[in-house]
C-alpha positions in Angstrom: -35.6 31.5 4.5 -33.5 32.1 7.7 -34.4 28.6 8.9 -33.3 27.1 5.6 -30.0 28.9 5.7 -29.4 27.8 9.3 -30.1 24.2 8.4 -27.8 24.4 5.4 -25.0 25.8 7.5 -25.4 23.1 10.2 -25.4 20.3 7.6 -22.3 21.9 5.9 -20.3 22.0 9.1 -21.0 18.3 9.6 -20.5 17.2 6.0 -17.3 19.1 5.0 -14.9 17.1 7.1 -16.4 13.8 5.8 -15.9 15.1 2.2 -12.3 16.0 3.0 -11.6 12.5 4.2 -13.3 11.0 1.2 -11.3 13.2 -1.2 -8.0 12.4 0.6 -8.7 8.7 0.5 -9.7 8.9 -3.2 -6.3 10.7 -3.9 -4.5 7.8 -2.2 -6.4 5.3 -4.3 -5.7 7.3 -7.5 -2.0 7.5 -6.9 -1.7 3.8 -6.0 -3.7 2.7 -9.0 -1.6 5.0 -11.3 1.6 3.3 -10.0 0.0 -0.2 -10.4 -1.0 0.7 -14.0 2.4 2.1 -14.8 4.1 -1.1 -13.5 1.7 -3.2 -15.6 2.3 -1.1 -18.6 6.1 -1.4 -18.2 5.7 -5.2 -17.9 3.5 -5.3 -21.0 6.1 -3.2 -23.0 8.9 -5.6 -21.9 6.9 -8.6 -23.2 5.9 -6.7 -26.4 9.4 -5.6 -27.2 11.0 -8.8 -25.8 13.5 -6.6 -24.1 14.5 -4.9 -20.8 12.2 -2.0 -19.8 12.8 0.2 -16.8 10.0 1.7 -14.6 11.2 4.7 -12.6 9.2 6.1 -9.7 9.7 9.6 -8.2 8.8 10.5 -4.6 6.0 12.7 -5.9 4.2 9.7 -7.5 5.3 10.6 -11.0 6.7 7.8 -13.1 8.2 7.0 -16.4 8.9 3.9 -18.6 11.8 3.5 -20.9 14.2 1.1 -22.5 17.3 0.0 -20.6 19.2 -0.2 -23.8 18.2 2.8 -26.0 17.9 2.1 -29.7 16.1 3.6 -32.7 13.0 1.4 -32.0 13.3 1.6 -28.2 13.5 5.1 -26.7 14.8 6.2 -23.3 11.3 7.4 -22.4 8.3 5.4 -23.8 5.7 7.1 -21.7 5.4 9.0 -18.4 2.8 10.3 -16.0 3.1 13.5 -14.0 2.3 13.6 -10.3 -0.3 16.3 -10.5 -2.9 14.2 -12.3 -5.4 13.1 -9.6 -3.2 13.7 -6.6 -2.5 16.5 -4.2 0.7 17.8 -2.5 -0.4 16.0 0.7 -0.2 12.6 -1.0 3.1 11.0 -0.2 4.8 8.0 -1.9 7.6 6.0 -0.3 9.2 3.0 -2.0 11.9 0.6 -1.1 13.7 1.5 -4.4 12.9 4.0 -7.1 13.1 1.7 -10.2 12.6 -1.8 -11.4 13.6 -3.5 -14.7 11.3 -6.0 -16.4 12.8 -8.7 -18.6 11.3 -9.8 -21.9 9.4 -12.5 -20.1 7.5 -9.9 -18.0 9.3 -10.9 -14.8 11.5 -8.7 -12.6 15.0 -8.7 -14.0 17.0 -10.3 -11.3 20.2 -9.3 -13.0 19.4 -5.6 -12.2 20.5 -4.2 -8.9 18.0 -3.8 -6.0 14.5 -3.4 -7.4 11.3 -1.7 -6.4 9.0 -4.2 -4.7 6.9 -2.2 -2.2 5.4 1.3 -2.6 3.4 2.9 0.3 1.0 5.6 -0.5 -0.6 7.9 2.1 -2.1 11.3 2.5 -1.2 13.6 5.4 -4.4 15.6 5.0 -6.5 12.7 6.3 -6.5 11.8 10.1 -4.8 8.6 11.0 -7.9 6.8 12.2 -9.8 7.7 9.0 -6.9 7.3 6.5 -6.9 4.3 4.2 -3.3 4.1 3.2 -2.5 1.7 0.4 0.5 -0.4 -0.6 1.5 -1.4 -4.1 3.4 -4.7 -4.1 5.4 -6.3 -7.0 6.6 -9.9 -6.8 9.4 -11.5 -8.7 7.1 -12.9 -11.3 5.9 -9.4 -12.3 2.5 -9.6 -10.6 1.3 -6.2 -9.2 -1.1 -5.9 -6.4 -2.7 -2.9 -4.5 -3.5 -3.9 -1.0 -4.4 -2.4 2.4 -1.6 -2.8 5.0 -4.0 -2.5 7.9 -6.0 -5.6 6.9 -4.6 -8.7 8.6 -7.5 -11.2 8.4 -6.4 -14.4 6.8 -8.1 -15.0 3.4 -9.1 -11.3 3.0 -8.2 -10.3 -0.6 -7.5 -6.7 0.6 -4.6 -7.9 2.8 -1.0 -7.6 1.8 
């Protein structure tokens, strides 16, 4: 019994840091995928409504989608996602801008002011050498991609 407890303690001290790294990296992935899904949803709403739809991102990772021109059939807030779902307080989001407007064609509305094109997601809880930070990129045509900024090999689909 004592030997079993000693072995269990030894294994736990080795495994717990690895679990923390895995959980932190999973939180990064969850937030990045949530932002990607929100951008795709906003693009789909713009195409469906054939109108201008705004995606707004907060520093916490929360986002909302709403109509630029509010009307009875097009509300200011169509849907939103809170930051607490699947993330932690250690997960940080930094973007080049906090919103983007999609046109009825599903492309970024170039008539709108500066638009969100790059979102970096990271987690301070994970050590730098073990961290798998991710980047969400949005091109002018409305295509959204989640990529790994550390991958630089040509032809690698994970690269930005």
